[in-house]
KOLROBA-217086 format. One record per residue (C-alpha): x, y, z. Coordinates in steps of 0.05 Angstrom, whole numbers, plus 32768, in hexadecimal, padded with zeros to 4 digits. Layout:
<sites>
XYZ
...
</sites>
This chain:
<sites>
7FC5831987A1
7FE682DD87C2
801682D78788
802B831F8791
8036831687DC
806082D887CE
808C82FD879B
8094833787CB
80A983088804
80DC82E587D8
80F8832987C2
80FF8341880A
812182FF881E
8153830687E5
8164834D87FB
816D83368842
819A82FC882D
81C3832B8800
81CA835C883A
81E183258868
8216830F8837
822D8358882E
822F83688879
827283848891
828C839788D6
82C183C288F7
82FE83B08921
831183E48955
834783E8898A
837A841289AF
83C5840A89AE
83F2841F89E8
843A841989FE
844183D88A25
846D83FA8A59
844E843E8A6B
840984328A4B
840C84738A23
83E4847289E1
840C846789A2
83F984948967
840C84828920
840E84368929
8402841288E7
83C983DF88EF
83C283B188B3
8398837588A1
83CA83408888
83C5832F883E
839183668832
839183AF881F
836D83C3885E
838783E6889C
838A842588C5
83B9845388EB
83AE84638934
839B84AA8948
83B984D48980
839384AB89B3
83AE84698998
836A8455897C
835C84358939
8321841C8910
832383EB88D6
82E283F088B0
82BD83C3887D
82D6837F8898
82AD8344887E
82A4830688A8
82E282DC88AE
832282D088D4
835B830288CA
83A1831188E3
83A9835A88FA
83F1837488F8
840983AE8923
844B83D18912
846A8410892E
84AF84308930
84DD84128966
84A783E1897E
84A283968974
84748382893B
843483638956
83FF83358937
83BA83248951
838682F48934
833E830E892F
82FF82E9891C
82C583138902
828182F28909
8242831A890E
825683598935
828A838F893A
82CB837C895D
82EA83A38996
8332838C89A2
833983B889DF
837F83CF89F2
83BA83B289CC
83FE83B989ED
843D83C089C2
848283B389DE
84C183DB89CE
84F183B8899F
852F83A889C7
855A839D898A
856583DD8963
857383D48919
85B383F088FD
858E842588D5
856484388912
8522842C88EF
84EE83F588EC
84CF83DD88AC
848483E288AC
8483842388D3
8446844E88C6
8451847C888B
846884BE88A7
847484DD8863
845D84CC881D
846C84EC87DA
843784F887A5
8454851D876A
847685598789
8447855987C5
8464853D8806
843185268839
8441851D8883
841784F388B2
840B851F88EE
83FA84E5891D
844184CA8914
845E85098937
844E850F8980
8446855389A0
8428856C89E2
83DC857589E7
83DF85C189E1
841085C289A7
840485ED8969
840B85DB8920
844E85FE8922
846785CF895A
845185948931
847085A688EE
84B385B7890E
84BC856C8919
84B1855C88CF
84EC855388A0
850085918879
84D985C388A4
850285FA88C4
84F8864188DE
8527867A88CF
854086AF8900
850186DA88F6
84D3869F8905
84BD869488BD
84AF864C88A8
84D8862B8872
84D085E78850
850D85C9882D
852F860D882F
84F48632880F
84C986658835
84808650883E
845186858823
840D8665882E
83EA8635885D
83A98613884A
837885EB8874
835585B2884F
836985D3880D
834F8618881E
83788656882C
838086658876
839486AC888B
83A886C08844
83F386C7883A
840486C48884
841D867E8893
8437868D88D9
83F386A388F2
83D4866388D8
8409863688F6
84088657893A
83BD86568942
83AB8610892B
83B085D98961
83D9859D894E
83A6856B8966
8374857B892F
83A6856B88F8
83A5852A88D1
83D88538889A
840685708883
841485788839
844E859F881D
844B85B587D4
845E85EC87A3
8424861C879F
841C863A8759
83F086728741
83A786638731
83B4866B86E6
83F1863D86E7
83CA8607870C
8392860D86D9
83BD860A869B
83ED85D686B6
842A860086A2
8457861D86D8
8460866886D5
849B866A8705
84738688873F
8473864C876C
8477865487B7
847C862087EE
84388613880E
841A85E68843
83D685C58843
83BC85AD8887
838985748884
835E857288C3
834A853188E4
8306851088DC
82D48531890A
82F98573890C
82CF859588D7
829885AA8908
82A785CB894A
82CA8603896F
831286058987
83458638899D
835E865B89DB
8358869B8A04
839286B28A2F
83AA86EC8A5A
83EA86F78A82
840E872B8AAB
8455872E8AC3
848E87558AE0
84A387998AC2
845A87A18AAD
8461876C8A78
841E87528A5F
83FD87278A29
83B587178A17
839586F889DB
836586C889BC
836286968983
831D867C8974
8308864F893A
82C1863D8926
82BE860388F4
827C85ED88D5
828F85C2889A
829D85F28860
82938630888A
82CE864188B7
82D8868188DE
831786918906
832086CC8935
836486E5894F
8377871B897F
83B4872E89A8
83D1876589D2
8416876189F3
845687868A01
8484874989FD
8495874C89B3
84648716899E
844C871F8956
842986E78932
8410870B88F5
842E871B88B1
846B874788A8
844087788881
841A878788C1
845787A688E1
847F87BC88A5
845787F88893
847B882E886D
84BA88258894
84EC884E886D
850888878894
84E788BF886D
84B388998846
84D9889F8806
852288978816
854988598804
856D884D8846
858E88158820
85D688038830
85E387E287F3
85A087C687DC
859387A78820
859787B38869
858587EE8894
85AD882C88A1
85A2883288EC
8557882F88E9
852787F788F9
852C87B388D9
84E4879C88D6
84F6875288D4
850B8757891D
84C487698931
84A88726891F
849B86E48941
84B786D38984
84D786F989BC
852186FF89AA
8513873E8980
853387828978
851687B689A6
84D887B389D1
849787AC89AA
844F87B789C0
841B87968993
83CF879C898D
83B287718956
8374874C893F
835B87268903
832586FB88E6
832886C488B1
82EA86AB888B
82E3866D8860
82A286568841
827F86338807
8243865A87ED
8219862787CA
823A85F88798
825B862D876E
827C8660879B
82B8865687C9
82D0869187F2
8309869F8823
831A86E28841
833F8702887C
83478745889E
8380875988CD
838D879688F8
83D187A18917
83EE87DA8940
843687D48958
84668802897C
84B087F2897E
84E6881689A6
852C88018996
8572881689AA
85A787FD897A
85F18803896B
861887EE892E
865F87EB8914
866A87EC88C8
86AE87DD88A9
86B887F38861
86E487CF882F
8713880A8824
875E88168828
8752884B885E
872E8818888A
86F388468893
86C3883388CC
867E884E88DB
865E88468920
861888598935
85EC885C8973
85A188668967
855E8867898B
8521885A895F
84D7885B896D
84A8883F8939
845C883B893A
843788168904
83EC880D88F7
83D687DC88C2
839487C488A5
839787898875
835E87658851
835E8730881B
832C870287FA
832986C987C8
82E886B987A5
82E2867F8775
82A3867A874B
8295863C8722
8267865286EA
825F860D86CD
828B85D086C0
82B485F5868C
82B8863D86A7
82CE865C86E9
82E5869F8705
831786AC873E
831986F2875D
834F87038791
834F874B87AA
837A876587E4
837D87A88807
83AF87C58839
83B08807885E
83EE881B8886
8403885488B3
844A885B88CE
846A888C88FE
84B588898904
84E788B1892E
853088A6893B
856C88C7895C
85B188B0894B
85FA88C18954
862A88AB891D
867688AD891B
86A5889F88E2
86EE888C88EE
872A887788C5
8765884D88D8
876688398920
874088728941
874588B38919
870088D3891A
86EC88F488D8
86A6890B88EA
866C8907891A
8623890E890B
85E7891A8938
85A6890A8914
855C890F8928
852688F988F8
84DA88F488F9
84AC88D788C4
846288CA88BD
844A88A18881
84088884886B
83F3885D882E
83C988268810
83D187EC87E0
839787CF87B9
839F8793878B
836E876C8760
8377872B873B
8340870F870E
834886CD86EA
831786AF86B8
8321866586A8
8300863E866F
830885F4865E
82F485DF8618
82D4859B860D
8314858285ED
834485698623
83818596862D
836285D2860A
8359860D8639
835486598638
836386858674
836586D1867C
838586F186B9
837F873B86C8
83A5875D8700
83A687A4871C
83CF87BE8756
83C888058770
83EF882587A9
83F6886B87C4
841D888987FD
842588CD881E
845588E48853
8475891D8878
84B1892488A6
84EC894C88BC
8538894588C1
8568896588F1
85B2895488ED
85F389748902
8632895888E3
867589698903
86B4896488D7
86EB89528908
8724895188D6
871D898E88A9
86DF89A98886
86A489CE88A3
866A89B688CD
862689AD88AB
85E189B888C7
85A1899F88A7
855C89B288C1
8525899F8890
84DD89888887
84C18962884C
8480894A882D
847B891187FC
844988E987D5
844E88AD87A6
8423887D8780
842C883E8758
83FD881C8726
840787D98705
83D987B986D2
83E6877686B2
83C3873F868C
83D186F6867C
83AE86D58641
83BE868B863D
83A68655860D
83B8860B8611
83AE85D485DF
83BB858985E2
83EE857285AF
83EC852785A2
83E084F685DB
84138510860D
8423855785F7
8406859B8605
841485E185E9
840B8624860C
8407866885EC
840A86A5861A
840886F08615
8419871B8652
84188767864C
842587948688
843087DD869A
844B87FA86DB
844B884586EA
846988688727
846888AF873F
848E88D08778
848C89188790
84B6893287CA
84BA897A87E2
84F1898D8814
84F189D08839
852D89EB8861
85278A1288A1
852A8A5D8896
854E8A7388D5
853A8ABB88CA
84F08AAD88D4
84F58A6A88F8
84CB8A4488C6
84D58A11888F
84CB8A3D8852
850B8A358829
84FF8A0587EF
853889D387E5
853A89C1879C
8574899087A4
854F896487D6
850B896A87B5
84F7893D877C
84BE892E874D
84C588EF8724
849988C386F9
84AB888086DA
848A884986B1
849E8802869E
847587E28666
847D879B864D
845F87718615
846E8728861E
845786EB85F7
846F86A585EB
8463865B85E1
8471861E860E
846D85D485FD
8465859D8630
846D85528627
845E85188656
848A84DB8648
847D84A38679
849684BB86BC
84B684F986A0
849A853D868E
84BE85708663
84A985B78651
84D185EB8629
84BE86308612
84D286778607
84B386BD860B
84C586FB85E5
84C0873A8610
84C2878285FA
84CB87B38633
84CF87FF8638
84E888258674
84DA88708678
84E888A386AE
84DB88ED86B3
84F7891C86E9
84D9896286F2
8507897D8727
853B898A8743
854D898586F9
8523897186BD
85368930869B
851888F78674
853188B08668
8515887C8638
85328837862E
851787FB8607
852987B28611
851B877485E9
852887308609
851D86E785FA
850B86C3863A
851486788635
84FC86458668
84FD85FA8671
84E385C786A3
84F3857D86AC
84D7854F86E1
84DD850486ED
84BC84D5871E
84D484908732
84A084688757
847C84898790
84B984A287B5
84E984C68787
84E28505875D
851285338738
85028578871E
852D85A786F5
851685ED86E2
8538862586BB
8519866B86B5
852D86B0869F
851086F386B4
851B873E86B4
8511877286EB
850B87BD86E5
852B87ED8717
84FE880B874D
84EA8854874A
851688638787
855088468760
854488768727
853988B7874F
857488E6874B
856889028791
859488FA87CF
857B88DC8810
859C89038849
857888E38883
85BD88D1889E
85F289048886
862988D0888F
8604889B8865
85E688BC8828
85C4889987EE
85A888AD87AA
858A888F876C
85A388858725
8578889786E9
85A7887086BC
8592882B86D6
857887F586A7
855287B486B3
8577877686C7
8574873186A7
857686F286D3
858186A986C1
856C867686F6
8575862B86FD
855586008732
855C85B58740
8532858F8774
853A85468789
850C852287B9
850D84DB87D3
84DD84BE8806
84E284778821
849D846A883B
84B08429885D
84E58449888A
84C984908889
850B84AC8871
850984EB8848
8540850C8820
853C854E87F9
8572857587D5
857085B587AE
859E85DE8783
858E8624876C
85B986538743
85AF86968722
85D886C686F8
85C2870E86EE
85D8873C86B6
85D5878786C5
85CB8777870F
85B687B58736
85EE87BB8769
860B87F6878F
8640882A8784
865D884787C5
8686888787C6
86AF88958804
86D188D787F5
871588EB8811
86FF89348808
86BC89578802
869B894287C1
865C895A879E
862C89238787
85E989368768
85F2897D8782
85FC896587C9
863E896987EE
865889268807
86898938883D
86C789138851
86B588E18886
867188D08866
865D88A5882B
862888A187F4
860B886587D0
85E5885F878F
85CB88248765
85F2880F8727
85ED87D886F4
862687A686F6
8633876186D9
864F872486FA
861B87178731
860886D0873F
85EC86A78778
85F3865C8784
85CF863587BB
85CB85EC87D0
859F85CF8806
85918588881E
8568856A8856
856585228870
852F850B88A1
852B84C888C3
850884AB8901
8539848E8933
851D8458895F
855684588991
8541849B89AC
84F8849A8994
850384D9896D
850484F78928
854785108910
854C854588D9
8590855888BB
85948593888C
85CA85BF886F
85E385E48833
861386158813
8603865987F6
8633868087CB
862786C787B4
865486EF8786
864187398788
8665876F8760
866187B88776
868687F9876E
86AE881887A6
86CD885C8797
86C5884B874C
86EB88098753
86CA87C5874B
86C6879B8789
86B287528785
8695873987C6
869286EE87CE
866786D48806
866586898815
8637866F884B
863986288866
860086128894
85EE85D288B8
85B285C388E3
85A18586890D
855C857F892C
854485478959
84FA8546896A
84DF8515899C
84AA84E2898A
84A184C289CE
845D84D789E6
8430851389F0
844A85198A37
8493851C8A23
84A1854D89EB
84E6856889DE
8512858289A6
855C858E899F
857C85B58966
85BE85D18950
85CB86038919
861086178902
861D864D88CE
8662865D88B3
866C869B8887
86A786AA885A
86AC86F0883C
86E38705880B
86EB874587E4
8715875487A6
8726879C87BB
873A87948803
8750874F8817
875D8769885E
871187708863
870887258857
86E587058890
86CE86C188A9
869A86BE88E0
866A868B88FB
862E86828927
861A86468952
85D4863F896D
85C086048999
857985FD89B3
855485CD89E1
850985CE89EC
84E085A08A18
849785998A2E
848785678A64
844385548A80
844A853D8AC8
840F85138ADC
83D1852D8AB9
83D185778ACB
841885928AD6
843C85AC8A98
848685C08A98
84A185E48A5C
84E885FD8A51
851386148A16
855C86258A14
8585864889DF
85D0865089DC
85EC867F89A7
863486908999
865286C08966
869A86BC894F
86BF86E8891D
869687288925
86B1876D8933
86D487788976
86A0877D89AD
866B87578986
86888710898E
866286F189C7
863986B689E0
85F886B88A06
85C586898A25
857A86948A1F
855286688A4D
8506866B8A56
84DA863E8A80
849286388A98
846A860D8AC8
842086038ABD
83E685E08ADE
83A685CA8ABB
836685DB8ADF
831D85C68AD9
830285808ACD
831185828A83
835685A38A8E
834485DC8A5E
835D86138A8C
83A886198A97
83CC86468AC9
841486528AB9
845086768AD6
848886848AA4
84CB86A88AA4
84ED86C48A66
853986C88A63
854886A78AA6
859386B58AA1
858686FE8A8A
85B686F78A4F
858787068A14
85A9872E89DC
85A0873E8992
85DC87458965
85E2873A891A
8612874088E0
8602875E889B
863187558860
862B87808822
8656878E87E6
867987C88808
867A87BA8853
866C878B888C
863F87A288C5
86358788890B
85F787A08931
85DC879B8977
859587AD898C
856987B289CA
8547877189DC
8512875B8A0D
8530874F8A52
851E871D8A89
84D6871C8AA3
84A686EE8AC8
845D86E58AB5
841E86C28ACE
83EE86AC8A97
83A9868C8A95
839586678A56
835186498A46
835186158A0E
8312860789E6
830785C589C1
82C085B389AE
82B785888971
827A85678953
8275852D8923
8289853A88DC
82BB852288A9
82F185458882
8306851D8845
834F850C8842
837885258807
83B184FD87EB
83CB852E87B7
83CC857A87B4
8397859F87DD
834E859387CD
833685B98790
837C85C18774
8396859D8737
83D88578873A
841A859B872B
842085AB86E1
8451857486CF
8421853F86E9
83E4855786C3
83C685278691
83EA84EB86AD
</sites>
């Protein structure tokens, strides 16, 4: 017994001695500006001669863990501050350094940067990662405010986020989808102070990520990594405001995070044009009659509502009232099931008064002018889900359904006038139109993934189904007056229409490792798309005062189908730092269309194409990557392009389809170059993209000098009709580059970006070919402060210069440009007073007479934080202080240039109360250094 006790005591002693030798400690501290004592976020804290260190958080605090006993030199380095060293001796307890003061570097280096600055951006493969703590924003800033300071991030005129010139389609939080395909909602409802890192990457389809072979469906995406301790808690805000002219706003954004389970609630109601949700929530079935094209050549809007102007911000067309709500759900059910889902409701009403001037490229110098008043109400329900089930280590299923229901009510009154020469009026038209449309869209995607035991051997099967259906009714009333000869025309009609579309497709893919560094993919992709459209138009029978006269010319029943069989092989090879893949598909396609009335007809066309593709990528070190991709594709015409029925919603601007259309064939080339200097935090990105399209679906415009019959409809002198046609010679070239660098002299981040876009578009104008060449030069400079949370400002300038030339009418050639300068600032005075202001100066030059102008848009607010924790803010704000807000735009097509002006929100004052919620518990979120958690690397890095 004594022997056993002795052995036990010796064993316990040995464990205690071993534990003593293995004991480690932490070194903590806080770093502040030596002058104003403000905390410094993003300071690089490093143990000299060791791979240990930390980066300070937004409060300037840092912790270095796992420090054994000993004496160390701690180095502190930060942009525009003197490098600092401090000796620390670790004995038998944790070390608290207290407050460390850093002094501003008086001597600024020539390149305005300091070596050793905390890494603001790193490059891992094609994934760029930004350190959020290195970008200072005010305490109430959103994720959108934060990313605007990061190199390459911009926002277009509609408020949509772009990264390196590409639109962002998805935002993830800790690798999980957040609010589906609605990035703006995510960015405007996440607070900046919970963000640790922001990753930018090319998001591929689930099947492409699994196989490791790109399928060409990449979109720019963001992954937001939350800070440690932010995985459990509640945060958000509730606000309400009322102002002059009965302007109001109210809403909430609440988030409940509990590790894997995350629930977000959104709601808003306002009449100040604020719209944070997806474009599909307000788009509805926006065409004027639910089935008409309203196209002016393949783009633009013929006097109706441009839905892009309803979104994001306050400088929008018309006055919009919005009521909306939504919920987002993220969870992990056990170890095998991951689920995300969201539901949105949106109701919007827009009233807009607009005017436009359209100059056609004709010898007669024909000009069309229009005044219109439009009222649009849209109701939208949208739900989507993603469910990932891991059956076992080799098998998994991904199911992603989505469902949308929309209702749209549309009414417009317009007056149109056509002139030739200087002022000779050809015709006038008065038009009233009403439409009510409803429909749904239901899509399902199911993916089965299987990994064999042999590395590189996989089998995946993707199945997809998309069903949509729409119904509508409406009426036209128009009176066209022929001023110079001809007779007046009156139209008084009602219509009913219905349509449906069904698409079924599959993707069977098999991959096999070839040798040590190669991999082969075999794929088969069948698909079938069917469309049906049925429109019945009834004329007013004046004898009985009812709509009983069937109009065969403006009624239509049409069915079409497009079936493809596609299969091919792709080979990929990894050679050192390079990746190469080449392949080709053979596609057999059949396009069929059948028209029942106004005349019976049937078309059937078959196509066989070889679709080659190639991808090359190269990485040099950790900071440089090059990617070159070539792809080819085909596109079939839409059913509205094929219908041989005339849209008469505006008798001066008619349109019709063309049953003779064929599919187009497109060749595309893309080159990306990235370079990141992690020592100086400089970032450079450049991109080239070019495409050439054979049988491009363009537009033929007929502007008759005398009454002409087209598709059994009389096109009168002073009006025009458009129809789609296949032409060759279309190509598009685009270059874009961005350079970002921190500048210590002004304690700010400077981002420079610019590019050139050239588009060559052939079209037919009165049966003659017109080549429209449109060259656009753009330059943008953005300066975002990085001083402190109390001083946050940004300054930007955007210049766009457009050059338009035409082969038919050189007198229609035009050069015009737009200058936009903005300044935004947010100052915290003391601890409770917040001053916010933004100023925008816009000038247009080279537009139509009467449209050239400059205007100033200045907004400001003054807020005061209440309560002990400063969570309640009272704010007084004024929109458009100088009362100069306006909305003008230019549209350039193959056959005309158009300048437009619309109603905008005018000056108002508002008082708002906002209650901010931030309540977090302990918890950790693991940091991710590559693509988002749960996602494999981009295909050309697989197997490395």
